[in-house]
Phi, psi and omega in degrees: 000129177244134181231132172260136183224148174282126182255160183281352185288335176203127181305132177080358181277128179254140174234137177280135175234138177255125182244129179207156179287132178274170182291338184266008180093349176275162174266137181254141178230130179232146174249100186301331183280351178239096185307129178081003180274095185224144175214181178207170177201161180289339176228166178299318180297319179294321179297321179293315177300315182295318182292327175300316180294317181296320177300314180300311181295318180301309181295317178301319180294318177300313181296320180296328179271002180071024180262152179290146176269121180301140177290158174292138175234096183293130176238112180240000000 
């Protein structure tokens, strides 16, 4: 399942997230355009909430360190 979501790091900015069931019964969420940006949740909805927060923190950390934020790369 692939979901595009509006993230809080920039108004109107969409990031693709891939949501899938993990081996441990949790749902896993990954943002392919941000290497290593992965989260999970006990439900699909929780995984989506968590990945939104992780994307925000990830982008904030890059900006705080003066590093470039990778562009979204839609893969369909």
